[in-house]
N, C-alpha and C positions, 0 to 999 in steps of 0.2 A: 370598457375600449373608451376613447375620447370622442372617437369617433366613429360613423358608421352608426347602424342600429342597430340593437342588443336584441341576440337575435334568439335570449331565449324569453325573453318576456316581450317582446318584438315593440316598446318602447324606445327613442328616439333619445339620444344622450345631448348632450348639454349643445355639443356644436349643430345638429342636426335642426336643434330646440330651436336656434337659431337664424336657422337660414330657416326652416317653417314659420316662424311670425314673418321675416321681411319677404316670401311669398303672400302672404296674406299680404301684406303692407299693399306687396307691387300689384296686386287685384288693384286697387283706388286708381292705379298710373296707368293712363289707354294705351302708353308705347311698352310696357312691361306684363300689361295686365295676361297677352296670350301666352307668353313662357309660364308663368305665377298659374295659369290655368291647366298645363302640359303638365309641368310639377309638380300641384296639388293632386291634381286627380292621376298620378302612380302613385302618390304615400295612401290614395284616402282607405287603402286595407293595411297598412302596416302604423298607424299613428290612431289610435283607440279614440280619444278625443278631440280627431280633428270638426267636427262637426258641432260641437258647442264652443269651440276656439274659432270654427265659420260664424257663426250666429249672434256668437257674443262681440265679434267682430265693430267698430264702428264702419258702417258701409259695404261694408260684406257683400250684405244679401243682393244690395240695390245696386252693385256692382254686376253680379249673378246675373241678374233680370234684366240691365241694362245691355248686355251679351245678347239678351233671350228674345227683349223688342226691336232689338240693331234687327235681326235676319226678318219681321213680319213684313216689310215691304217683300220682300223675296219671293217669296211663298207662293204668291199669288200676280202673277204668271208666274211658273217656275221658276228663279231667275238661282236660287242655289250651287257655288259652287262646294267641291267636296272639302276647298280649304274651310270656308265659313262652318259648312256641316261641321265638322271636330274640331273648331273653338267651339262652337255652344253647344257640341255634346261636351268638353269635357267639363261647361258649366253646369251644364247638365247630372254630367256625374257627382259633382259635387253637392246639388242638392240631390240629389238619390242618398249621399250618405246623410248628409243633415233629418233625409225624410225617412232613412231606415237608424236611428239614432232615439233611443227609449229618451232621454230628455231634451233632443226636441222637436222631436214629431209634433205635440200638441200643438209651436209655436209654431212651426211651418203650418197647418192646418190650416190655424187661428187666422194667419196673415195673410191667407186663400192663397197662399202660391202655387194651388195646384192646376189652378184656371188658367195660369198664365200658359202651361206644356197643350192650352186644349188647341190654340191653333195649327199650332203641330200633329195631334192625330185628327184634327179635321183633313191633312194634307191628303193623297190622292193618287199621284206623280209616281211611276214605279224608276224614276231613276235612284242609283244609287246612295245618292246623299240623302234623300228628302225618308229614303228606307231608313236608314242608319239613325234619320233623326225621328224617324217613327218610334223605333223599337228604345231608343235611348230616352224618350216620352214614359215610353210604357214603363220601363224598367224603375223610371221615378218612382209610377204609383203601384207597380208588384211591390216592392220596397214596404211601401207604408202600408198592404194589404198584407204583408205577410206573419206579420206576426193578431194574432185575430185583436183588435183595437175595436171594440162596438163606435166612438169615434168618430175614426178613421168610415166604418164604411156608411154611419152619418152625413158624414160630410158630402160624399163621392154621390149618392142615394139623392140629396142636393141636386147635384150637376146634371149636368147632360151625360155620363160617364159609357153608361149601359150604351145609347144607342151609335158612339163613338166606337164601342169593344164590337160590339155586333157588326159592323165596319171594315172593322178590321181582320174579324173574323174570318169574315168571307170576301174580300183581297186580297190581304198583304200577304207578305211572303211565311215562309211558314215559320220560320223564329217567332213572325211576329203574332201572326197566330197562336204559337204555341203561350206566350205573354196573357194575349188579352182574354182569352181562356182560361190562363190559371186566375188572371184577376174576375173575372163573371166567376169560375166554381167559389174562390171566396169571400164572394160580394154573395152567392147563393148558399156556403156553409154558415152562413150570420142566420140567424131567423128572423131579423130584420129584414134583410135583403130577401130570403126566400118570401116573405108574404107580400113586402114590397112586387117582385115578378111577378109572383100569381094573385095580384090583387084586381087586377083585370084580365080578361080573357087574351083581349088584342095586346098585354106587356107579352103573356106568355107565350104567343103563339110570334112572337116577333123576335124571342128565344130560341123555339121550339124548332120552328125554321133553319133556320140560319145550324143552330146545333142538328139536324137533318141534313144537311147541305153539305155541312164535312164531313159527315158519315158517308153521305153521296161518293165524295171528293178523296179520304180515305180510303175507298177501295182500290182507286185509280194512283197515289201518292201516296203510299203507308204509311206514317210517323207514328212511334211507337208514344212517344212522349203526348205531341198530339190527340193520339188518342184515350188515352188515360184521362187525359181533362177532360175531355166530351162525355165519355162511360158517367166518368162523378158529377158533371155536369147534372147529367139523367138522372142522378140514382139520388139526391139530393131534389130534383124536383118529385120523386115519385112520392115524397117523405111530406107533400103539404096532399091533403086528400082533392082539394079541386084538380092539381094538374095532372095526377094521379089516375082520375079518370077522365080525362082529356086523352093523356098517353094511352090508357088503354084502347079508352074508343076509334081512334086513328089514326095521330101524333106522336111514335111509335117510330120508330125508320125500324122497314120491319130485318135487318142484319141484325139489331136488340132481339126483336121479340122471336128472331128462331134461334139464335144464334151463331148463326154461321161467323159474326163480328168477331169471336173466339178466333177463326185462325188469322185473323190479324193481329190476335197480342202477340209481344215474344214470349217463348217458351220463359225463360226465368222472368217474368211481370206475372209474380203471383197476383198479389191490389188489382190488377185490374179484372186477371179473371175471378174473385174472390168477388168483386163489384160489381161487374155483369150478372153474378147469377141470384147478387141479393137485391137487383134492380128488378133482375125476372121472379121473383120470388116476392117484391112488394107487388109484382104487376097479379102476379094467381091472386093475390089474397088481400083484390078491391071488394070490399061487400058490395052487395046487389042494392043495394040501395045507395048509392056516393052522391056524393055533395058534388053538385055541380057547380060551372062560368055559369 
């Protein structure tokens, strides 16, 4: 067909393509930017090459960063309106598209673009527009870590991401906690990430004390998705000899030690059950002369 999206391939037709180019161009115009952000963020699932198009178009990434920087003054004290939050979240959705595309991810890191999002992760206001802002910013980082890419983990470890994640894991909404814990899990699953967190007892303890409080919280307010990521983090920590020894000593939640946590696992969630069994096996197989922090 000459208009609309080709349903079979998800590729825009010529007419749609022209509209797409126009919206990308409109990002450079302050009076047309808001509409262009809305339209492009709707299309990001349907246009496979949107990320390279955004990255290589003149001035586009600068325009998206302008949207982000413009609301910094509204963060402290919190003055952000829902409309402003929606607009910047559309810009973040386009950056997420760039972060998740294999052809643009590396450029995204080299330009240090994730650092522009950290002021949003620092916010603590419980207002809905701030929660949405934090969640969308976490979504960009989540898109970066989704494929196992050592360059991404190395980049993140050179920033303040871990304390930011831990604070959200402790105080965020359930959805934000889930995304933040997923990102921590992906960092831990990388060998460099695991050794970074287990390098000093202080780093290790800061992570396990937040995970412990999350287990306690999950007993009061169960969430299958969140529990899955928390258990996976503990299992990965138990693969480091020093961390395993510390967990065995007194840093393991009693609910995981005695297996009562199984009651919180959904009936059809076999992978979490298996991880709990592997974790208990790992800890019971600790050598007598274990390495310590």
